[in-house]
DSSP file (Angstrom, degrees, kcal/mol; ACC not computed):
  #  RESIDUE AA STRUCTURE BP1 BP2  ACC     N-H-->O    O-->H-N    N-H-->O    O-->H-N    TCO  KAPPA ALPHA  PHI   PSI    X-CA   Y-CA   Z-CA
    1    1 A M              0   0    0      0, 0.0     2,-0.2     0, 0.0   154,-0.1   0.000 360.0 360.0 360.0 139.7   13.5  -33.8   48.1
    2    2 A S        -     0   0    0    139,-0.1   152,-2.9   152,-0.0     2,-0.4  -0.493 360.0-145.2 -74.7 141.8   12.5  -32.5   44.7
    3    3 A Q  B     -A  153   0A   0    150,-0.2     2,-0.5    -2,-0.2   150,-0.2  -0.835  22.9-109.2-105.1 145.3   14.3  -33.8   41.7
    4    4 A L        -     0   0    0    148,-2.7   133,-0.1    -2,-0.4   136,-0.1  -0.642  26.6-159.0 -71.7 119.3   15.0  -31.8   38.6
    5    5 A R  S    S+     0   0    0     -2,-0.5    -1,-0.2   131,-0.3   132,-0.1   0.786  82.7  40.1 -75.0 -28.4   12.6  -33.2   36.0
    6    6 A R  S    S-     0   0    0    130,-0.2    -1,-0.3    -3,-0.1     3,-0.1  -0.860  85.7-147.9-124.3  95.4   14.7  -32.0   33.0
    7    7 A P        -     0   0    0      0, 0.0    -2,-0.0     0, 0.0     2,-0.0  -0.123  37.3 -78.5 -58.6 159.4   18.4  -32.4   33.6
    8    8 A A        +     0   0    0     10,-0.1     2,-0.3     2,-0.1    17,-0.0  -0.300  56.1 177.3 -61.7 139.0   20.8  -29.9   32.1
    9    9 A T    >   -     0   0    0     -3,-0.1     3,-1.9     4,-0.0    -1,-0.0  -0.828  47.8 -92.4-134.8 174.2   21.6  -30.3   28.4
   10   10 A A  T 3  S+     0   0    0      1,-0.3     4,-0.2    -2,-0.3    -2,-0.1   0.707 120.3  66.0 -62.7 -20.2   23.6  -28.5   25.7
   11   11 A S  T 3  S+     0   0    0      2,-0.1    -1,-0.3     0, 0.0     2,-0.1   0.615  87.9  88.1 -79.1 -10.6   20.5  -26.5   24.8
   12   12 A D  S <  S-     0   0    0     -3,-1.9     2,-0.8     1,-0.1    46,-0.1  -0.436  94.4-101.8 -79.6 159.4   20.6  -24.8   28.2
   13   13 A H  E     +B   57   0A   0     44,-0.7    44,-2.1    -2,-0.1     2,-0.3  -0.758  62.6 163.0 -77.0 113.9   22.5  -21.7   29.0
   14   14 A H  E     -B   56   0A   0     -2,-0.8     2,-0.4    42,-0.2    42,-0.2  -0.981  37.2-156.9-141.2 150.9   25.5  -23.1   30.8
   15   15 A Q  E    S+B   55   0A   0     40,-2.4    40,-2.9    -2,-0.3    -2,-0.0  -0.998  70.3  21.0-123.3 127.9   29.1  -22.3   31.8
   16   16 A G  S    S-     0   0    0     -2,-0.4     2,-0.2    38,-0.2    38,-0.2  -0.190 105.7 -45.5  98.3 164.1   31.4  -25.1   32.4
   17   17 A P    >   -     0   0    0      0, 0.0     3,-1.9     0, 0.0    -2,-0.1  -0.440  42.5-136.5 -72.7 135.8   31.3  -28.7   31.1
   18   18 A L  T 3  S+     0   0    0      1,-0.3    36,-0.1    -2,-0.2   -10,-0.1   0.718 105.6  56.5 -63.6 -20.1   27.9  -30.5   31.4
   19   19 A D  T 3  S+     0   0    0     34,-0.1    -1,-0.3     3,-0.0     4,-0.1   0.159  80.5 134.5 -97.6  19.7   29.8  -33.6   32.7
   20   20 A A  S <  S-     0   0    0     -3,-1.9    32,-0.1     2,-0.1    33,-0.1  -0.212  70.9-113.1 -62.5 158.4   31.4  -31.7   35.6
   21   21 A A  S    S+     0   0    0     31,-0.3     2,-0.5     1,-0.2    32,-0.2   0.797 107.8  42.4 -62.6 -28.8   31.3  -33.3   39.0
   22   22 A I  E     -c   53   0A   0     30,-1.3    32,-2.7   150,-0.1     2,-0.5  -0.980  66.8-177.4-124.8 121.5   29.0  -30.5   40.2
   23   23 A V  E     -c   54   0A   0     -2,-0.5   128,-3.0    30,-0.2     2,-0.5  -0.970   7.2-169.4-119.6 116.4   26.1  -29.3   38.0
   24   24 A V  E     -cD  55 150A   0     30,-3.1    32,-3.1    -2,-0.5     2,-0.5  -0.920   2.6-167.6-108.1 123.8   24.1  -26.4   39.5
   25   25 A V  E     -cD  56 149A   0    124,-2.6   124,-2.2    -2,-0.5     2,-0.5  -0.957   6.8-165.1-110.8 121.6   20.8  -25.4   37.8
   26   26 A E  E     -cD  57 148A   0     30,-2.9    32,-2.8    -2,-0.5     2,-0.7  -0.917  12.5-157.1-107.3 130.2   19.4  -22.1   38.9
   27   27 A Y  E     +cD  58 147A   0    120,-2.8   120,-1.8    -2,-0.5     2,-0.3  -0.940  36.3 172.4 -97.3 116.2   15.8  -21.1   38.2
   28   28 A G  E     -c   59   0A   0     30,-2.5    32,-2.8    -2,-0.7     2,-0.4  -0.827  36.8-148.0-133.4 166.4   16.0  -17.3   38.4
   29   29 A D    >   -     0   0    0     -2,-0.3     3,-1.2    30,-0.2     6,-0.2  -0.999  17.8-143.1-133.7 122.1   14.1  -14.0   37.9
   30   30 A Y  T 3  S+     0   0    0     -2,-0.4    -1,-0.1    39,-0.3    39,-0.0   0.695 101.8  44.9 -66.1 -18.6   16.1  -11.0   36.8
   31   31 A Q  T 3  S+     0   0    0     35,-0.1    -1,-0.3    66,-0.1    68,-0.0   0.531  84.8 112.0 -99.8  -7.7   14.0   -8.6   39.0
   32   32 A C    <>  -     0   0    0     -3,-1.2     4,-2.1     1,-0.2     5,-0.2  -0.510  59.4-150.2 -70.4 122.5   13.9  -10.8   42.1
   33   33 A P  H  > S+     0   0    0      0, 0.0     4,-1.9     0, 0.0    -1,-0.2   0.835  97.3  54.7 -63.7 -30.4   15.9   -9.2   44.9
   34   34 A Y  H  > S+     0   0    0      2,-0.2     4,-1.9     1,-0.2     5,-0.1   0.875 107.5  49.4 -70.5 -36.6   16.9  -12.6   46.3
   35   35 A C  H  > S+     0   0    0      2,-0.2     4,-2.1     1,-0.2    -1,-0.2   0.902 110.0  52.4 -64.8 -40.2   18.3  -13.6   43.0
   36   36 A G  H  < S+     0   0    0     -4,-2.1    -2,-0.2     1,-0.2    -1,-0.2   0.877 109.3  48.9 -62.4 -38.1   20.2  -10.4   42.9
   37   37 A E  H  < S+     0   0    0     -4,-1.9     4,-0.5     1,-0.2    -1,-0.2   0.862 113.9  46.2 -68.7 -35.5   21.6  -11.1   46.4
   38   38 A E  H >X S+     0   0    0     -4,-1.9     4,-2.4     1,-0.2     3,-0.6   0.786  92.4  82.9 -78.1 -27.2   22.6  -14.6   45.4
   39   39 A Y  H 3X S+     0   0    0     -4,-2.1     4,-2.0     1,-0.3    -1,-0.2   0.876  92.1  44.6 -47.3 -53.5   24.2  -13.6   42.1
   40   40 A P  H 3> S+     0   0    0      0, 0.0     4,-2.0     0, 0.0    -1,-0.3   0.839 111.7  54.5 -66.7 -28.4   27.7  -12.5   43.5
   41   41 A H  H <> S+     0   0    0     -3,-0.6     4,-2.2    -4,-0.5    -2,-0.2   0.929 108.8  47.5 -66.7 -44.1   27.8  -15.6   45.7
   42   42 A L  H  X S+     0   0    0     -4,-2.4     4,-2.5     1,-0.2    -1,-0.2   0.879 109.6  53.9 -65.0 -36.7   27.3  -17.9   42.7
   43   43 A K  H  X S+     0   0    0     -4,-2.0     4,-2.5    -5,-0.3    -1,-0.2   0.913 108.4  49.5 -62.3 -42.4   29.9  -16.0   40.7
   44   44 A K  H  X S+     0   0    0     -4,-2.0     4,-2.5     2,-0.2    -2,-0.2   0.908 110.7  50.1 -62.6 -41.8   32.4  -16.6   43.6
   45   45 A V  H  X S+     0   0    0     -4,-2.2     4,-2.3     2,-0.2     5,-0.2   0.931 110.8  49.1 -62.9 -45.6   31.6  -20.3   43.6
   46   46 A Q  H  X S+     0   0    0     -4,-2.5     4,-2.4     1,-0.2    -2,-0.2   0.920 112.1  48.3 -59.9 -44.2   32.1  -20.5   39.8
   47   47 A K  H  < S+     0   0    0     -4,-2.5    -1,-0.2     1,-0.2    -2,-0.2   0.911 111.1  51.5 -63.5 -41.3   35.4  -18.7   40.1
   48   48 A H  H  < S+     0   0    0     -4,-2.5    -1,-0.2     1,-0.2    -2,-0.2   0.903 119.9  32.8 -61.9 -43.3   36.5  -21.0   42.9
   49   49 A F  H >< S+     0   0    0     -4,-2.3     3,-2.2     1,-0.2    -2,-0.2   0.676  81.6 179.1 -94.0 -18.3   35.7  -24.3   41.1
   50   50 A G  G >< S-     0   0    0     -4,-2.4     3,-1.3     1,-0.3    -1,-0.2  -0.288  73.5  -1.2  55.7-128.7   36.4  -23.3   37.5
   51   51 A D  G 3  S+     0   0    0      1,-0.3    -1,-0.3   -35,-0.1    -2,-0.0   0.431 119.2  79.6 -76.7   1.5   35.8  -26.3   35.2
   52   52 A K  G <  S+     0   0    0     -3,-2.2   -30,-1.3    -6,-0.2     2,-0.4   0.540  94.8  54.3 -81.7  -5.3   34.9  -28.6   38.1
   53   53 A I  E <   - c   0  22A   0     -3,-1.3     2,-0.5    -7,-0.2   -30,-0.2  -0.963  65.0-156.2-130.9 145.4   31.4  -27.0   38.0
   54   54 A C  E     - c   0  23A   0    -32,-2.7   -30,-3.1    -2,-0.4     2,-0.5  -0.989  13.8-161.0-116.9 125.4   28.8  -26.4   35.4
   55   55 A F  E     -Bc  15  24A   0    -40,-2.9   -40,-2.4    -2,-0.5     2,-0.4  -0.932   7.6-171.6-110.5 127.7   26.4  -23.6   36.1
   56   56 A V  E     -Bc  14  25A   0    -32,-3.1   -30,-2.9    -2,-0.5     2,-0.5  -0.938   6.8-157.5-118.8 137.6   23.0  -23.5   34.3
   57   57 A F  E     -Bc  13  26A   0    -44,-2.1   -44,-0.7    -2,-0.4     2,-0.4  -0.969  10.8-179.7-117.8 131.1   20.5  -20.7   34.2
   58   58 A R  E     - c   0  27A   0    -32,-2.8   -30,-2.5    -2,-0.5     2,-0.2  -0.973  31.0-110.5-126.0 144.4   16.9  -21.2   33.5
   59   59 A N  E     + c   0  28A   0     -2,-0.4    78,-0.2   -32,-0.2   -30,-0.2  -0.502  37.9 163.0 -76.2 134.8   14.2  -18.5   33.4
   60   60 A F        -     0   0    0    -32,-2.8     2,-0.3    -2,-0.2    -1,-0.1  -0.420  16.0-175.1-145.6  64.4   11.6  -18.4   36.1
   61   61 A P        -     0   0    0      0, 0.0     2,-1.4     0, 0.0     3,-0.1  -0.480  18.0-150.9 -70.7 124.1   10.1  -14.8   35.9
   62   62 A L    >>  -     0   0    0     -2,-0.3     4,-3.1     1,-0.2     3,-0.6  -0.691  20.4-179.4 -92.0  83.0    7.5  -14.3   38.6
   63   63 A T  T 34 S+     0   0    0     -2,-1.4    -1,-0.2     1,-0.3     6,-0.1   0.734  71.5  59.7 -65.8 -26.2    5.5  -11.8   36.6
   64   64 A Q  T 34 S+     0   0    0      1,-0.2    -1,-0.3    -3,-0.1    -2,-0.1   0.934 120.9  25.9 -66.1 -43.8    2.9  -11.1   39.3
   65   65 A A  T <4 S+     0   0    0     -3,-0.6    -2,-0.2     1,-0.2    -1,-0.2   0.769 132.9  37.4 -88.0 -29.0    5.6   -9.8   41.7
   66   66 A H    ><  +     0   0    0     -4,-3.1     3,-1.8     1,-0.1     4,-0.5  -0.749  63.4 179.7-129.4  82.6    8.2   -8.7   39.2
   67   67 A P  T 3  S+     0   0    0      0, 0.0     4,-0.3     0, 0.0    -1,-0.1   0.658  82.5  48.8 -63.3 -16.9    6.5   -7.2   36.1
   68   68 A R  T 3> S+     0   0    0      1,-0.1     4,-2.0     2,-0.1     5,-0.2   0.468  87.4  87.4 -99.5  -2.1    9.8   -6.4   34.3
   69   69 A A  H <> S+     0   0    0     -3,-1.8     4,-2.3     1,-0.2   -39,-0.3   0.898  86.2  50.0 -66.3 -41.7   11.3   -9.9   34.8
   70   70 A E  H  > S+     0   0    0     -4,-0.5     4,-2.1     2,-0.2    -1,-0.2   0.920 111.1  48.4 -66.6 -42.5    9.9  -11.5   31.7
   71   71 A R  H  > S+     0   0    0     -4,-0.3     4,-1.9     2,-0.2    -1,-0.2   0.904 110.9  51.8 -63.6 -39.9   11.0   -8.6   29.4
   72   72 A A  H  X S+     0   0    0     -4,-2.0     4,-2.0     1,-0.2    -1,-0.2   0.919 108.3  51.4 -61.4 -42.2   14.5   -8.8   30.9
   73   73 A A  H  X S+     0   0    0     -4,-2.3     4,-2.6     1,-0.2    -1,-0.2   0.877 105.7  55.9 -61.7 -37.3   14.5  -12.6   30.2
   74   74 A E  H  X S+     0   0    0     -4,-2.1     4,-2.4     1,-0.2    -1,-0.2   0.898 106.8  49.6 -61.9 -39.3   13.5  -11.8   26.6
   75   75 A F  H  X S+     0   0    0     -4,-1.9     4,-2.3     2,-0.2    -1,-0.2   0.887 110.1  50.5 -67.9 -37.2   16.6   -9.6   26.3
   76   76 A A  H  X S+     0   0    0     -4,-2.0     4,-1.7     2,-0.2    -2,-0.2   0.920 111.9  47.8 -64.4 -42.1   18.8  -12.3   27.7
   77   77 A E  H  X S+     0   0    0     -4,-2.6     4,-1.0     2,-0.2    -2,-0.2   0.887 110.1  51.9 -66.5 -38.1   17.4  -14.8   25.3
   78   78 A A  H >< S+     0   0    0     -4,-2.4     3,-0.8     1,-0.2     4,-0.4   0.923 108.8  51.0 -62.3 -43.0   17.8  -12.4   22.4
   79   79 A A  H ><>S+     0   0    0     -4,-2.3     5,-2.7     1,-0.2     3,-1.5   0.853 102.0  62.5 -62.1 -34.0   21.5  -11.9   23.4
   80   80 A A  H ><5S+     0   0    0     -4,-1.7     3,-1.8     4,-0.3    -1,-0.2   0.819  90.2  67.2 -61.1 -30.9   21.8  -15.7   23.5
   81   81 A T  T <<5S+     0   0    0     -4,-1.0    -1,-0.3    -3,-0.8    -2,-0.2   0.709 108.9  37.5 -66.2 -17.7   21.1  -15.8   19.7
   82   82 A V  T < 5S-     0   0    0     -3,-1.5    -1,-0.3    -4,-0.4    -2,-0.2   0.048 124.7 -97.5-120.5  24.2   24.4  -14.0   19.1
   83   83 A G  T < 5S+     0   0    0     -3,-1.8    -3,-0.2     1,-0.1    -2,-0.1   0.741  96.7 107.3  74.1  24.5   26.4  -15.7   21.8
   84   84 A K     >< +     0   0    0     -5,-2.7     4,-2.1    -8,-0.1    -4,-0.3   0.034  30.4 120.0-123.7  27.5   26.1  -13.0   24.4
   85   85 A F  H  > S+     0   0    0     -6,-0.4     4,-3.3     1,-0.2     5,-0.2   0.949  78.5  46.6 -56.3 -51.7   23.7  -14.6   26.9
   86   86 A W  H  > S+     0   0    0      1,-0.2     4,-2.4     2,-0.2     5,-0.2   0.836 109.2  54.6 -67.3 -31.7   26.1  -14.4   29.9
   87   87 A E  H  > S+     0   0    0      2,-0.2     4,-2.1     1,-0.2    -1,-0.2   0.934 114.7  40.6 -63.0 -44.1   27.1  -10.8   29.1
   88   88 A M  H  X S+     0   0    0     -4,-2.1     4,-2.8     2,-0.2    -2,-0.2   0.915 112.1  55.8 -71.3 -42.0   23.4   -9.8   29.2
   89   89 A H  H  X S+     0   0    0     -4,-3.3     4,-2.1    -5,-0.2     5,-0.2   0.940 112.3  42.8 -51.7 -51.1   22.6  -12.1   32.2
   90   90 A D  H  X S+     0   0    0     -4,-2.4     4,-2.5     1,-0.2    -1,-0.2   0.907 112.4  53.1 -65.0 -42.4   25.4  -10.4   34.2
   91   91 A M  H  X S+     0   0    0     -4,-2.1     4,-0.8    -5,-0.2    -1,-0.2   0.897 109.1  50.2 -59.5 -41.3   24.3   -6.9   33.0
   92   92 A L  H  < S+     0   0    0     -4,-2.8     3,-0.5     1,-0.2    -1,-0.2   0.920 113.4  43.8 -66.8 -43.9   20.7   -7.5   34.1
   93   93 A Y  H >< S+     0   0    0     -4,-2.1     3,-0.9     1,-0.2    -1,-0.2   0.859 113.0  52.0 -69.5 -33.3   21.7   -8.7   37.6
   94   94 A E  H 3< S+     0   0    0     -4,-2.5    -1,-0.2     1,-0.2    -2,-0.2   0.636 120.8  33.9 -77.1 -12.5   24.2   -5.9   38.0
   95   95 A N  T >< S+     0   0    0     -4,-0.8     3,-2.2    -3,-0.5    -1,-0.2  -0.170  76.4 143.7-129.9  37.9   21.6   -3.3   37.0
   96   96 A Q  T <   +     0   0    0     -3,-0.9     3,-0.2     1,-0.3    -2,-0.1   0.693  64.8  59.5 -57.9 -25.8   18.5   -5.0   38.5
   97   97 A K  T 3  S+     0   0    0      1,-0.2     2,-0.3    -4,-0.1    -1,-0.3   0.513 102.6  55.1 -84.9  -2.9   16.8   -1.8   39.7
   98   98 A A    <   +     0   0    0     -3,-2.2    -1,-0.2    -6,-0.2    -3,-0.0  -0.708  59.5 135.1-131.3  80.8   16.6   -0.4   36.1
   99   99 A L        +     0   0    0     -2,-0.3    -1,-0.1    -3,-0.2   -27,-0.1   0.066  28.4 126.1-118.4  23.6   14.9   -3.0   33.9
  100  100 A D  S  > S-     0   0    0      1,-0.1     4,-2.7    -3,-0.1     3,-0.3  -0.349  77.9 -98.3 -73.8 166.0   12.5   -0.8   31.9
  101  101 A D  H  > S+     0   0    0      1,-0.2     4,-2.7     2,-0.2     5,-0.2   0.868 122.0  55.9 -56.1 -40.5   12.6   -1.0   28.1
  102  102 A E  H  > S+     0   0    0      1,-0.2     4,-1.8     2,-0.2    -1,-0.2   0.929 112.3  41.8 -60.3 -45.5   14.8    2.1   27.7
  103  103 A H  H  > S+     0   0    0     -3,-0.3     4,-2.7     2,-0.2     5,-0.2   0.908 112.6  54.0 -68.6 -41.1   17.4    0.7   30.0
  104  104 A L  H  X S+     0   0    0     -4,-2.7     4,-2.5     1,-0.2    -2,-0.2   0.917 108.9  48.9 -59.1 -43.2   17.2   -2.8   28.5
  105  105 A I  H  X S+     0   0    0     -4,-2.7     4,-2.4    -5,-0.2    -1,-0.2   0.907 110.6  51.8 -62.3 -41.1   17.8   -1.4   25.1
  106  106 A G  H  X S+     0   0    0     -4,-1.8     4,-2.2    -5,-0.2    -2,-0.2   0.907 110.1  47.8 -61.8 -42.8   20.8    0.6   26.4
  107  107 A Y  H  X S+     0   0    0     -4,-2.7     4,-1.8     2,-0.2    -2,-0.2   0.918 110.5  52.8 -63.9 -41.9   22.3   -2.6   27.9
  108  108 A A  H  <>S+     0   0    0     -4,-2.5     5,-3.0     1,-0.2     4,-0.3   0.915 111.3  45.5 -60.1 -43.8   21.7   -4.4   24.7
  109  109 A K  H ><5S+     0   0    0     -4,-2.4     3,-1.2     3,-0.2    -1,-0.2   0.884 107.6  59.0 -66.9 -37.2   23.5   -1.7   22.7
  110  110 A K  H 3<5S+     0   0    0     -4,-2.2    -1,-0.2     1,-0.3    -2,-0.2   0.856 108.7  43.9 -61.2 -35.7   26.3   -1.7   25.3
  111  111 A I  T 3<5S-     0   0    0     -4,-1.8    -1,-0.3    -5,-0.1    -2,-0.2   0.405 125.6-101.8 -92.3   4.4   27.1   -5.4   24.7
  112  112 A G  T < 5 +     0   0    0     -3,-1.2     2,-0.2    -4,-0.3    -3,-0.2   0.704  61.4 160.1  92.5  20.9   26.8   -4.9   21.0
  113  113 A L      < -     0   0    0     -5,-3.0    -1,-0.2    -6,-0.2   -34,-0.1  -0.552  37.9-122.6 -75.2 141.9   23.4   -6.3   20.0
  114  114 A T     >  -     0   0    0     -2,-0.2     4,-2.4     1,-0.1     5,-0.2  -0.316  22.2-108.0 -77.8 164.6   22.1   -5.0   16.7
  115  115 A D  H  > S+     0   0    0      1,-0.2     4,-2.4     2,-0.2     5,-0.1   0.864 120.6  56.1 -59.8 -35.9   18.8   -3.2   16.3
  116  116 A E  H  > S+     0   0    0      2,-0.2     4,-1.6     1,-0.2    -1,-0.2   0.924 108.4  45.4 -64.1 -44.8   17.4   -6.3   14.6
  117  117 A V  H  > S+     0   0    0      1,-0.2     4,-1.4     2,-0.2    -2,-0.2   0.909 112.7  51.5 -65.5 -41.5   18.2   -8.5   17.6
  118  118 A I  H  X S+     0   0    0     -4,-2.4     4,-1.9     1,-0.2     3,-0.2   0.907 106.0  55.7 -60.6 -41.9   16.8   -5.9   20.0
  119  119 A R  H  X S+     0   0    0     -4,-2.4     4,-1.5     1,-0.2    -1,-0.2   0.874 102.5  55.5 -59.6 -38.4   13.6   -5.8   18.0
  120  120 A T  H  <>S+     0   0    0     -4,-1.6     5,-2.0     1,-0.2     6,-0.3   0.883 107.0  50.3 -64.7 -35.7   13.1   -9.5   18.4
  121  121 A A  H ><5S+     0   0    0     -4,-1.4     3,-1.1    -3,-0.2    -1,-0.2   0.897 111.8  47.4 -66.0 -39.6   13.3   -9.1   22.2
  122  122 A L  H 3<5S+     0   0    0     -4,-1.9    -1,-0.2     1,-0.2    -2,-0.2   0.716 106.5  59.6 -73.7 -20.3   10.7   -6.3   22.0
  123  123 A D  T 3<5S-     0   0    0     -4,-1.5    -1,-0.2    -5,-0.2    -2,-0.2   0.210 112.6-114.2 -94.9  15.3    8.5   -8.4   19.8
  124  124 A D  T X 5 +     0   0    0     -3,-1.1     3,-1.1     1,-0.1     4,-0.3   0.788  64.5 149.4  61.7  30.2    8.1  -11.3   22.3
  125  125 A A  T 3 < +     0   0    0     -5,-2.0     4,-0.2     1,-0.2     3,-0.2   0.656  69.4  46.0 -69.1 -14.8   10.0  -13.7   20.1
  126  126 A Y  T 3> S+     0   0    0     -6,-0.3     4,-2.3    -5,-0.2    -1,-0.2   0.302  76.5 103.5-113.7   8.2   11.4  -15.6   23.1
  127  127 A L  H <> S+     0   0    0     -3,-1.1     4,-2.9     1,-0.2     5,-0.2   0.876  79.0  56.3 -60.9 -37.3    8.3  -16.1   25.2
  128  128 A E  H  > S+     0   0    0     -4,-0.3     4,-1.8     2,-0.2    -1,-0.2   0.928 109.5  45.8 -61.0 -44.6    7.9  -19.7   24.2
  129  129 A H  H  > S+     0   0    0      2,-0.2     4,-2.2     1,-0.2    -1,-0.2   0.926 113.7  49.1 -63.1 -44.9   11.4  -20.5   25.4
  130  130 A I  H  X S+     0   0    0     -4,-2.3     4,-2.4     1,-0.2    -2,-0.2   0.909 111.7  48.6 -62.6 -42.6   11.0  -18.6   28.7
  131  131 A R  H  X S+     0   0    0     -4,-2.9     4,-2.8     2,-0.2    -1,-0.2   0.811 107.4  55.6 -70.2 -29.0    7.7  -20.3   29.3
  132  132 A K  H  X S+     0   0    0     -4,-1.8     4,-2.2    -5,-0.2    -2,-0.2   0.926 109.2  47.0 -65.7 -44.8    9.2  -23.7   28.6
  133  133 A D  H  X S+     0   0    0     -4,-2.2     4,-2.0     2,-0.2    -2,-0.2   0.940 113.8  49.3 -57.9 -46.6   11.9  -23.0   31.3
  134  134 A F  H  X S+     0   0    0     -4,-2.4     4,-2.4     1,-0.2    -2,-0.2   0.931 111.3  46.6 -61.4 -48.7    9.1  -21.8   33.7
  135  135 A S  H  X S+     0   0    0     -4,-2.8     4,-2.4     1,-0.2    -1,-0.2   0.871 110.4  53.9 -66.0 -34.7    6.9  -24.9   33.1
  136  136 A G  H  X S+     0   0    0     -4,-2.2     4,-1.0     2,-0.2  -131,-0.3   0.879 108.9  50.1 -63.1 -37.0    9.9  -27.2   33.6
  137  137 A G  H  <>S+     0   0    0     -4,-2.0     5,-3.0   -78,-0.2     3,-0.4   0.921 108.7  50.8 -65.6 -44.4   10.6  -25.5   36.9
  138  138 A V  H ><5S+     0   0    0     -4,-2.4     3,-1.8     1,-0.2    -2,-0.2   0.924 108.2  52.7 -59.7 -44.3    7.0  -25.9   38.0
  139  139 A R  H 3<5S+     0   0    0     -4,-2.4    -1,-0.2     1,-0.3    -2,-0.2   0.771 108.7  51.8 -62.6 -24.6    7.2  -29.6   37.1
  140  140 A S  T 3<5S-     0   0    0     -4,-1.0    -1,-0.3    -3,-0.4    -2,-0.2   0.370 126.5-100.1 -93.0   4.4   10.4  -29.8   39.3
  141  141 A G  T < 5 +     0   0    0     -3,-1.8     2,-0.3     1,-0.3    -3,-0.2   0.597  66.6 156.4  90.9  11.4    8.7  -28.2   42.3
  142  142 A V      < +     0   0    0     -5,-3.0    -1,-0.3    -6,-0.1     3,-0.1  -0.565   5.0 157.8 -71.6 129.3   10.0  -24.7   41.8
  143  143 A N        +     0   0    0     -2,-0.3     2,-0.3     1,-0.3    -1,-0.1   0.263  62.5  13.6-134.8   8.8    7.7  -22.2   43.5
  144  144 A G  S    S-     0   0    0   -117,-0.1    -1,-0.3     0, 0.0  -117,-0.1  -0.972  85.9 -60.9-169.4 173.1   10.0  -19.2   44.0
  145  145 A T  S    S+     0   0    0     -2,-0.3  -111,-0.2     1,-0.2  -117,-0.1  -0.937  99.0  27.2-128.6 150.7   13.3  -17.7   43.1
  146  146 A P  S    S+     0   0    0      0, 0.0     2,-0.5     0, 0.0    -1,-0.2   0.597  72.0 170.1 -78.8 147.2   16.1  -18.4   43.3
  147  147 A T  E     -D   27   0A   0   -120,-1.8  -120,-2.8    -2,-0.1     2,-0.4  -0.991  13.8-161.3-120.5 129.3   15.8  -22.1   43.3
  148  148 A L  E     -DE  26 155A   0      7,-0.6     7,-2.9    -2,-0.5     2,-0.4  -0.873  10.1-165.6-112.1 142.2   18.9  -24.2   43.0
  149  149 A F  E     -DE  25 154A   0   -124,-2.2  -124,-2.6    -2,-0.4     2,-0.6  -0.997   8.0-160.6-119.9 130.8   19.3  -27.9   42.0
  150  150 A V  E >  S-DE  24 153A   0      3,-3.0     3,-1.5    -2,-0.4  -126,-0.2  -0.959  79.2 -16.7-114.7 117.8   22.7  -29.5   42.6
  151  151 A N  T 3  S-     0   0    0   -128,-3.0    -1,-0.2    -2,-0.6  -127,-0.1   0.916 131.0 -52.2  49.0  47.8   23.3  -32.6   40.6
  152  152 A N  T 3  S+     0   0    0   -129,-0.4  -148,-2.7     1,-0.2     2,-0.4   0.472 118.1 107.7  73.8   7.1   19.5  -32.8   39.9
  153  153 A V  E <  S-AE   3 150A   0     -3,-1.5    -3,-3.0  -150,-0.2  -150,-0.2  -0.953  76.9-109.5-116.3 133.2   18.4  -32.6   43.5
  154  154 A R  E     - E   0 149A   0   -152,-2.9     2,-0.5    -2,-0.4    -5,-0.3  -0.345  30.0-146.1 -61.2 134.9   16.8  -29.4   44.9
  155  155 A Y  E     + E   0 148A   0     -7,-2.9    -7,-0.6     1,-0.1    -1,-0.1  -0.917  26.6 167.7-107.6 124.1   19.1  -27.6   47.3
  156  156 A N        +     0   0    0     -2,-0.5    -1,-0.1    -9,-0.1     3,-0.1   0.226  44.5 102.2-117.9  12.0   17.5  -25.8   50.3
  157  157 A G  S    S-     0   0    0      1,-0.2    -2,-0.1     2,-0.0     7,-0.1   0.031  84.5 -44.7 -84.8-166.2   20.6  -25.0   52.4
  158  158 A E        -     0   0    0      1,-0.1    -1,-0.2     5,-0.1    -2,-0.0  -0.300  46.8-159.9 -61.4 144.0   22.6  -21.9   53.0
  159  159 A R        +     0   0    0     -3,-0.1    -1,-0.1     4,-0.1     2,-0.1   0.277  47.3 117.6-117.0  10.2   23.4  -20.0   49.8
  160  160 A D  S  > S-     0   0    0      1,-0.1     4,-2.3  -119,-0.0     5,-0.2  -0.425  77.3-109.0 -74.0 158.8   26.4  -17.8   50.6
  161  161 A A  H  > S+     0   0    0      1,-0.2     4,-2.9     2,-0.2     5,-0.2   0.886 116.1  53.0 -57.0 -43.6   29.5  -18.6   48.7
  162  162 A E  H  > S+     0   0    0      1,-0.2     4,-2.3     2,-0.2    -1,-0.2   0.911 110.6  46.3 -62.3 -43.6   31.4  -20.1   51.7
  163  163 A S  H  > S+     0   0    0      2,-0.2     4,-2.4     1,-0.2    -1,-0.2   0.909 114.6  47.4 -65.5 -42.0   28.6  -22.6   52.5
  164  164 A L  H  X S+     0   0    0     -4,-2.3     4,-3.0     2,-0.2     5,-0.2   0.909 111.3  50.8 -66.5 -41.2   28.2  -23.6   48.8
  165  165 A I  H  X S+     0   0    0     -4,-2.9     4,-2.1    -5,-0.2    -2,-0.2   0.918 110.7  49.4 -61.9 -43.1   32.0  -24.0   48.4
  166  166 A Q  H  X S+     0   0    0     -4,-2.3     4,-1.2    -5,-0.2    -2,-0.2   0.938 113.7  45.8 -61.4 -47.0   32.1  -26.2   51.5
  167  167 A L  H >X S+     0   0    0     -4,-2.4     4,-1.1     1,-0.2     3,-0.6   0.936 113.7  48.3 -61.0 -47.5   29.2  -28.3   50.2
  168  168 A F  H 3X S+     0   0    0     -4,-3.0     4,-3.1     1,-0.3    -1,-0.2   0.808 103.8  60.6 -68.9 -29.0   30.7  -28.6   46.8
  169  169 A N  H 3< S+     0   0    0     -4,-2.1    -1,-0.3     1,-0.2    -2,-0.2   0.854 104.2  51.4 -63.0 -33.3   34.1  -29.6   48.1
  170  170 A E  H << S+     0   0    0     -4,-1.2    -1,-0.2    -3,-0.6    -2,-0.2   0.806 115.7  41.2 -70.9 -29.7   32.4  -32.6   49.7
  171  171 A I  H  <        0   0    0     -4,-1.1    -2,-0.2     1,-0.2    -1,-0.2   0.891 360.0 360.0 -82.9 -43.6   30.9  -33.5   46.3
  172  172 A A     <        0   0    0     -4,-3.1    -1,-0.2    -5,-0.1    -2,-0.1   0.472 360.0 360.0 -71.7 360.0   33.8  -32.9   44.0
C-alpha cells in the first residue's frame, strides 16, 4: 500500500481538525469527471462525521486529459488567499462542465473575489503551489484522480458515501 509522503499540515487546505481520528487527503482535479462524481459522496461523509474527520484537498490537475483543470486550480488558490478556498472548490465541482476563463471569472466574482485577486489567478501566480501539490502526489504514488489517503495510507476501496462511512466508523 502506498503511504502519503507528506502528511497533512496546517498549510494544506483542510476542513476539520488536523488531529482528528480520520484524516482524508484527496488529490483531485477540478475537471476530472470521477472527482466530480466523488464530490457529493465526500460532502456527505464530512457532514456525517463533523469534527471527527479532517478533509484535505491537494491539487493534481491532469493537464493532458483536462486542459482547464490547472486554471481552475489557480482560481481556487487565488480564493484561498482571501479565505474563500472552500467556496471556490465547491463552486468548481458544482460547475465542472464550465471551467473556461469567462466562467471562472464569473464564479470568482460571485464569491466576492476582487479584480486584483482574479488577476493573480490569470497571471499564473499559483502554479508553483499547484505543482508542489502535484509532485507530492507523484512521490506518494498518485497516478490518477481522485486518489484518497486515509490516515496516510492510500485507499483503493469503494468510494460511495455509505462505504466510506462504514469504513470510518470502524476507524473512529
